[in-house]
KOLMILO-64488 format. One line per field, with one value per residue (C-alpha): residue number from 1; residue in three letters; chain; y, z, x. Coordinates in nm, 3 decimals. Example, Ala and Ser with C-alpha at 12.3 -4.5 7.8 and 13.67 -1.06 7.14 Angstrom:
REM residues 2
pos	1, 2
code	ALA, SER
unit	A, A
v	-0.450, -0.106
w	0.780, 0.714
u	1.230, 1.367
//
This chain:
REM residues 167
pos	1, 2, 3, 4, 5, 6, 7, 8, 9, 10, 11, 12, 13, 14, 15, 16, 17, 18, 19, 20, 21, 22, 23, 24, 25, 26, 27, 28, 29, 30, 31, 32, 33, 34, 35, 36, 37, 38, 39, 40, 41, 42, 43, 44, 45, 46, 47, 48, 49, 50, 51, 52, 53, 54, 55, 56, 57, 58, 59, 60, 61, 62, 63, 64, 65, 66, 67, 68, 69, 70, 71, 72, 73, 74, 75, 76, 77, 78, 79, 80, 81, 82, 83, 84, 85, 86, 87, 88, 89, 90, 91, 92, 93, 94, 95, 96, 97, 98, 99, 100, 101, 102, 103, 104, 105, 106, 107, 108, 109, 110, 111, 112, 113, 114, 115, 116, 117, 118, 119, 120, 121, 122, 123, 124, 125, 126, 127, 128, 129, 130, 131, 132, 133, 134, 135, 136, 137, 138, 139, 140, 141, 142, 143, 144, 145, 146, 147, 148, 149, 150, 151, 152, 153, 154, 155, 156, 157, 158, 159, 160, 161, 162, 163, 164, 165, 166, 167
code	MET, GLY, LYS, HIS, GLU, ARG, CYS, ILE, ALA, GLU, GLY, PHE, PRO, PRO, PRO, ARG, HIS, ASP, HIS, ASP, ALA, CYS, ILE, ASP, ALA, ALA, MET, ASP, GLU, ALA, GLU, ARG, LEU, CYS, ARG, GLU, ARG, GLY, VAL, LYS, LEU, THR, THR, LEU, ARG, ARG, ARG, VAL, LEU, GLU, LEU, ILE, TRP, GLN, SER, HIS, ARG, PRO, VAL, THR, ALA, TYR, ALA, LEU, LEU, GLU, LEU, LEU, VAL, ARG, GLU, GLY, ARG, ARG, ALA, GLN, ALA, PRO, THR, VAL, TYR, ARG, SER, LEU, GLN, PHE, LEU, LEU, ASP, ALA, GLY, LEU, ILE, HIS, ARG, ILE, GLU, SER, LEU, ASN, ALA, TYR, VAL, GLY, CYS, THR, ARG, PRO, ARG, GLN, ARG, HIS, ASP, VAL, GLY, ILE, PHE, ILE, CYS, GLU, SER, CYS, GLY, GLU, VAL, ALA, GLU, VAL, SER, ASP, PRO, GLY, ILE, GLY, ARG, SER, ILE, MET, ARG, ALA, ALA, SER, ARG, VAL, GLY, PHE, ASP, ALA, ARG, SER, GLY, VAL, ILE, GLU, VAL, SER, GLY, THR, CYS, ARG, THR, CYS, SER, GLU, ARG, VAL, GLY
unit	A, A, A, A, A, A, A, A, A, A, A, A, A, A, A, A, A, A, A, A, A, A, A, A, A, A, A, A, A, A, A, A, A, A, A, A, A, A, A, A, A, A, A, A, A, A, A, A, A, A, A, A, A, A, A, A, A, A, A, A, A, A, A, A, A, A, A, A, A, A, A, A, A, A, A, A, A, A, A, A, A, A, A, A, A, A, A, A, A, A, A, A, A, A, A, A, A, A, A, A, A, A, A, A, A, A, A, A, A, A, A, A, A, A, A, A, A, A, A, A, A, A, A, A, A, A, A, A, A, A, A, A, A, A, A, A, A, A, A, A, A, A, A, A, A, A, A, A, A, A, A, A, A, A, A, A, A, A, A, A, A, A, A, A, A, A, A
v	1.664, 1.848, 1.857, 1.522, 1.392, 1.376, 1.244, 0.908, 0.861, 0.631, 0.299, 0.196, 0.468, 0.469, 0.360, 0.686, 0.942, 1.270, 1.112, 1.423, 1.540, 1.316, 1.367, 1.753, 1.733, 1.495, 1.739, 2.027, 1.897, 1.742, 2.049, 2.234, 1.959, 1.969, 2.386, 2.368, 2.087, 2.325, 2.004, 2.043, 1.855, 1.898, 1.786, 1.498, 1.367, 1.556, 1.386, 1.021, 1.133, 1.250, 0.882, 0.697, 0.865, 0.775, 0.525, 0.302, 0.057, 0.013, 0.048, -0.063, 0.138, 0.027, 0.088, 0.437, 0.482, 0.316, 0.592, 0.905, 0.766, 0.751, 1.103, 1.228, 1.238, 1.125, 0.945, 0.647, 0.332, 0.572, 0.884, 0.707, 0.496, 0.903, 0.995, 0.722, 0.696, 1.089, 1.028, 0.752, 0.968, 1.254, 1.018, 1.130, 0.754, 0.386, 0.039, -0.223, -0.501, -0.766, -0.601, -0.450, -0.114, 0.193, 0.388, 0.743, 0.816, 0.930, 1.097, 1.235, 1.516, 1.249, 0.933, 0.672, 0.269, 0.142, -0.142, -0.183, -0.364, -0.466, -0.620, -0.910, -0.856, -0.513, -0.407, -0.123, -0.042, 0.104, 0.244, 0.189, 0.393, 0.206, 0.301, 0.012, -0.191, -0.055, -0.122, -0.465, -0.488, -0.335, -0.600, -0.867, -0.824, -0.743, -1.036, -1.219, -0.970, -0.817, -0.393, -0.284, 0.077, 0.035, -0.148, -0.192, -0.499, -0.568, -0.763, -0.917, -0.995, -0.848, -0.504, -0.478, -0.308, -0.661, -0.890, -0.736, -0.794, -1.184, -1.197
w	-7.340, -7.049, -6.681, -6.636, -6.906, -6.835, -6.502, -6.559, -6.940, -6.894, -6.777, -6.443, -6.253, -6.103, -5.775, -5.661, -5.899, -5.747, -5.657, -5.514, -5.907, -6.023, -5.809, -5.864, -6.237, -6.321, -6.028, -6.306, -6.609, -6.436, -6.375, -6.666, -6.918, -6.683, -6.768, -7.076, -7.165, -6.967, -6.680, -6.298, -6.082, -5.765, -5.445, -5.385, -5.747, -5.712, -5.401, -5.576, -5.825, -5.610, -5.386, -5.732, -5.796, -5.445, -5.598, -5.909, -5.807, -5.863, -5.612, -5.639, -5.522, -5.203, -5.100, -5.214, -5.020, -4.735, -4.735, -4.777, -4.490, -4.269, -4.340, -4.229, -4.564, -4.576, -4.921, -4.985, -5.238, -5.474, -5.505, -5.505, -5.850, -5.981, -5.943, -6.093, -6.385, -6.422, -6.429, -6.664, -6.937, -6.873, -7.014, -6.638, -6.558, -6.678, -6.535, -6.498, -6.552, -6.435, -6.110, -6.123, -5.976, -6.134, -6.216, -6.363, -6.668, -6.785, -7.151, -7.048, -7.338, -7.644, -7.689, -7.684, -7.708, -7.401, -7.268, -6.924, -6.736, -6.434, -6.160, -5.975, -5.736, -5.632, -5.784, -5.980, -6.308, -6.616, -6.914, -7.259, -7.515, -7.852, -8.181, -8.272, -8.013, -8.128, -8.513, -8.396, -8.192, -8.463, -8.796, -8.538, -8.465, -8.831, -8.906, -8.693, -8.807, -8.438, -8.437, -8.144, -8.006, -7.770, -7.704, -7.381, -7.345, -6.961, -6.943, -6.621, -6.531, -6.343, -6.384, -6.418, -6.056, -5.891, -6.165, -6.088, -5.687, -5.733, -6.059
u	-2.849, -3.013, -2.921, -3.186, -3.043, -2.729, -2.757, -2.878, -2.849, -2.562, -2.820, -2.788, -2.632, -2.256, -2.173, -2.107, -2.348, -2.514, -2.838, -3.049, -2.955, -3.164, -3.442, -3.381, -3.332, -3.639, -3.910, -3.798, -3.808, -4.170, -4.281, -4.158, -4.345, -4.704, -4.706, -4.603, -4.903, -5.114, -5.155, -5.186, -4.880, -5.063, -4.877, -4.987, -4.892, -4.575, -4.470, -4.559, -4.270, -4.067, -4.126, -4.106, -3.719, -3.585, -3.409, -3.373, -3.519, -3.941, -4.185, -4.525, -4.839, -4.887, -4.557, -4.570, -4.954, -4.739, -4.444, -4.717, -4.926, -4.598, -4.551, -4.862, -5.089, -5.430, -5.338, -5.563, -5.475, -5.706, -5.574, -5.249, -5.361, -5.474, -5.194, -4.960, -5.201, -5.211, -4.774, -4.797, -4.990, -4.790, -4.475, -4.304, -4.289, -4.311, -4.495, -4.318, -4.520, -4.374, -4.268, -4.634, -4.464, -4.298, -3.951, -3.932, -3.874, -3.559, -3.672, -4.014, -4.003, -3.950, -4.230, -3.995, -4.047, -3.793, -3.616, -3.642, -3.309, -3.428, -3.138, -3.247, -2.964, -3.015, -3.299, -3.226, -3.333, -3.264, -3.373, -3.312, -3.465, -3.317, -3.592, -3.415, -3.648, -3.984, -3.901, -3.797, -4.128, -4.348, -4.204, -4.260, -4.581, -4.667, -4.550, -4.804, -5.111, -5.100, -5.175, -4.915, -4.980, -4.621, -4.326, -4.143, -3.947, -3.834, -3.557, -3.410, -3.082, -2.765, -2.607, -2.232, -2.133, -2.375, -2.144, -1.839, -1.911, -1.951, -1.697
//
């Protein structure tokens, strides 16, 4: 297991984890992957990815645009969306459809079926990669005659940390 996976493979991060290590590891992995695949991680794409990794909470395209403008960059919505599409295509981020937002992918080297758990209390997100998720989706799709290409399940609820604070 690589440095990146060790950082966040457990699902929701522990309350006092080294988040800078998450960001550093994610960026190192992104640069390596892009170099291996012969695609360019431009300055803007890199910054968008860094902003997505600033927390374990989903971020919208317009929030990213605001952050970039505040930094003095001359970014516009189409350039942010193009960067997001590149990052999605590269497998470096996931789109959370229900929130119209993005989070960093914890396993960008592997094509994987994903469960996204969204805490309604703190807003943090955990990615869980489980082959059983994909098999279940494909079996259900087959039963109804549907040709599914990918499977991402989004589940809302409460993370352990927030549950313990309340309970």
